[in-house]
C-alpha positions in Angstrom: 103.0 114.7 67.0 103.1 117.8 64.9 105.2 120.9 65.8 102.0 122.8 66.0 100.7 120.8 69.0 103.6 121.2 71.1 102.7 124.9 72.7 99.3 123.5 73.9 101.3 120.4 75.4 103.9 122.4 77.1 101.3 124.5 78.6 99.6 121.5 80.2 103.0 120.0 81.1 103.8 123.4 83.0 100.3 123.1 84.8 100.7 119.3 85.5 104.5 120.0 87.0 103.0 122.6 89.4 100.1 120.4 90.7 102.6 117.5 91.2 105.1 119.6 93.0 102.7 121.0 95.1 101.2 117.5 95.8 105.0 116.2 96.6 105.5 119.3 99.1 102.4 118.7 100.9 102.7 114.7 101.1 106.2 115.3 102.3 105.1 117.6 105.1 102.7 115.1 106.0 105.2 112.4 106.6 107.5 114.6 108.5 109.9 115.8 105.7 110.4 118.5 103.2 109.8 118.9 99.4 113.7 118.5 99.0 113.8 115.0 100.6 111.8 113.8 97.8 113.3 112.9 94.2 110.7 113.5 91.7 111.5 111.4 88.5 109.5 111.6 85.5 109.0 108.4 83.8 109.3 109.3 80.0 108.2 106.2 78.1 106.6 107.1 74.7 107.3 110.9 75.5 108.6 113.1 72.7 112.1 114.2 73.5 111.0 117.8 72.9 108.4 117.5 75.7 110.7 115.8 78.0 113.2 118.9 77.4 110.4 121.4 78.2 109.9 119.5 81.4 113.3 119.8 82.5 113.5 123.5 81.3 110.7 123.8 84.4 113.3 122.4 87.0 112.9 118.7 86.4 116.2 117.0 87.2 115.5 113.2 87.0 114.1 111.2 84.3 113.7 107.5 83.5 113.3 105.5 80.5 111.8 102.0 80.5 112.7 100.7 77.2 116.8 100.4 76.1 115.8 101.1 72.1 113.8 104.2 73.1 116.2 105.5 75.2 118.9 105.1 72.7 116.7 106.9 70.0 116.2 109.8 72.4 119.9 109.6 73.8 121.6 112.3 71.8 118.8 115.0 72.2 118.2 114.9 76.0 119.1 118.0 77.6 121.3 116.4 80.2 123.4 119.3 81.5 121.0 119.6 84.4 119.2 116.4 84.3 120.0 112.9 85.5 119.0 109.9 83.4 118.1 106.4 84.9 116.8 103.3 83.6 113.7 102.0 85.4 112.1 99.3 83.1 112.6 95.6 83.1 116.1 95.1 81.6 117.3 92.1 79.5 120.8 91.0 80.3 122.0 91.3 76.6 120.8 94.9 76.4 122.9 96.1 79.5 125.8 97.1 77.5 123.8 99.6 75.3 123.0 101.4 78.6 125.8 101.0 80.8 127.7 104.2 80.0 124.7 106.3 79.7 122.4 106.1 82.9 123.5 106.8 86.2 121.2 104.3 87.8 119.4 100.9 87.2 116.2 100.6 89.3 115.3 97.0 88.2 118.0 94.9 89.1 116.3 91.3 90.1 118.6 88.6 89.2 122.2 87.3 89.8 122.8 86.9 86.1 121.6 90.4 85.5 123.9 91.8 88.4 127.1 89.8 87.1 126.6 91.4 83.8 126.4 95.0 85.1 129.4 94.5 87.2 131.4 93.0 84.1 130.6 96.0 82.0 130.8 98.7 84.7 134.1 97.2 85.3 134.9 97.4 81.6 134.0 101.2 81.6 135.7 101.9 84.7 132.8 103.2 86.6 130.6 102.2 89.5 126.8 101.6 88.7 124.2 102.4 91.2 121.4 99.8 91.4 118.2 99.6 93.2 117.2 96.0 93.7 113.6 95.6 92.7 111.4 93.8 95.1 108.3 91.6 94.4 106.5 93.0 97.0 103.4 91.6 96.4 104.9 88.1 95.4 103.2 88.1 92.2 104.2 85.2 89.9 104.2 87.3 86.6 106.0 90.2 87.9 109.8 90.9 88.2 111.5 91.7 91.6 113.1 89.6 94.2 110.8 87.7 96.5 110.9 89.5 100.0 111.8 86.3 101.7 115.1 86.1 99.5 115.8 89.5 99.7 118.6 89.9 102.2 120.1 86.8 100.8 120.2 88.3 97.4 121.7 91.5 98.5 124.4 89.8 100.5 125.4 88.0 97.3 125.1 91.1 94.8 127.0 93.4 97.1 130.3 91.3 96.5 130.3 92.0 92.8 132.8 94.6 91.7 131.5 97.8 89.8 128.3 98.0 91.4 126.8 100.0 94.2 123.5 98.8 95.9 121.9 102.4 96.4 118.5 101.3 97.4 115.0 99.3 96.9 112.2 99.8 94.1 108.7 98.2 93.9 105.5 98.2 92.2 103.1 97.0 94.4 100.1 95.0 93.0 97.0 97.1 91.7 95.1 97.9 94.8 94.2 101.0 96.9 93.5 102.2 100.1 95.0 100.6 103.5 96.0 97.5 101.2 98.2 99.8 99.3 99.6 101.3 102.2 100.4 98.1 103.8 102.5 97.1 100.6 104.4 100.7 100.8 104.7 100.3 104.6 106.4 96.9 104.1 109.0 98.2 101.6 109.6 100.9 104.0 110.6 98.4 106.7 112.8 96.5 104.5 114.5 99.5 103.5 115.1 100.6 107.3 116.1 97.3 108.4 118.7 97.0 105.7 120.1 100.5 106.0 120.5 99.9 110.0 122.8 97.1 109.4 125.4 99.3 107.8 126.7 96.9 105.3 129.6 97.5 103.1 128.5 98.5 99.4 125.0 99.3 100.5 123.8 102.5 101.2 120.0 102.4 101.2 119.8 105.9 99.9 116.7 105.5 97.7 113.5 104.0 98.0 111.7 104.1 94.8 107.9 103.7 94.7 104.6 105.3 94.0 103.6 106.3 90.2 100.9 108.8 89.0 98.0 107.4 90.8 99.7 106.6 94.3 102.8 109.0 94.6 101.7 110.9 97.5 100.2 107.8 99.4 104.1 106.3 98.6 105.6 109.3 100.1 103.5 109.2 103.1 104.5 105.6 103.8 108.2 106.5 103.4 108.9 106.8 99.4 112.1 109.1 98.8 111.8 108.8 95.0 108.4 108.6 93.1 108.2 107.7 89.1 105.4 109.9 87.5 104.6 109.6 84.1 101.0 110.1 83.0 100.2 112.8 85.7 102.9 115.0 84.2 102.9 114.1 80.3 99.2 113.0 79.9 97.6 109.8 78.7 100.6 107.7 77.2 100.1 107.0 73.3 102.0 103.5 72.7 103.8 103.1 69.7 
């Protein structure tokens, strides 16, 4: 992207940001909550750091990267003084070491080997890493996440590791719409509520992360308190 194209893109991001925040506020009200109860996290895969920082200047205070190398390439240029950085993509065990000291939360924890590595590295860095357990809510064979039938057993084992804190759940439902999609979102909300009600040590269930550009309002109406929005804010992705 050339420097000359930024002003036009900045203006589009400003317009999109206003639309999204208005939509979040309206969906929050429909779900009996307030705008402040919902975390708007911008998914920043393939987005130039200059554009990300412009969104941060508008009030965006949470961003999430999907790729370790991209996060590292951008890291020194993010404006993180008033913005939180999380990792939201599939995370290979051998790459955890590169981000353990750079992100506040890992949203895609879905294997015990991954949990073990996060724990080991977090302890080494004298920190506690917030993690979300990714749930394969559609039970899709080729998608990451913990099978819902094994979720409680997985959480019971994961919570014993030092250096991690289970902060909630994350899911990406199968591609669908309408009542079928709402069913997946509502099932996730029920898992979230059921686990939260148990008051188990090292599990806070503070975050239910679900809903993206095409369905974030529906996710909020079904109980999400964090949505991950990329293309609706930054425009259609240009994969590199």
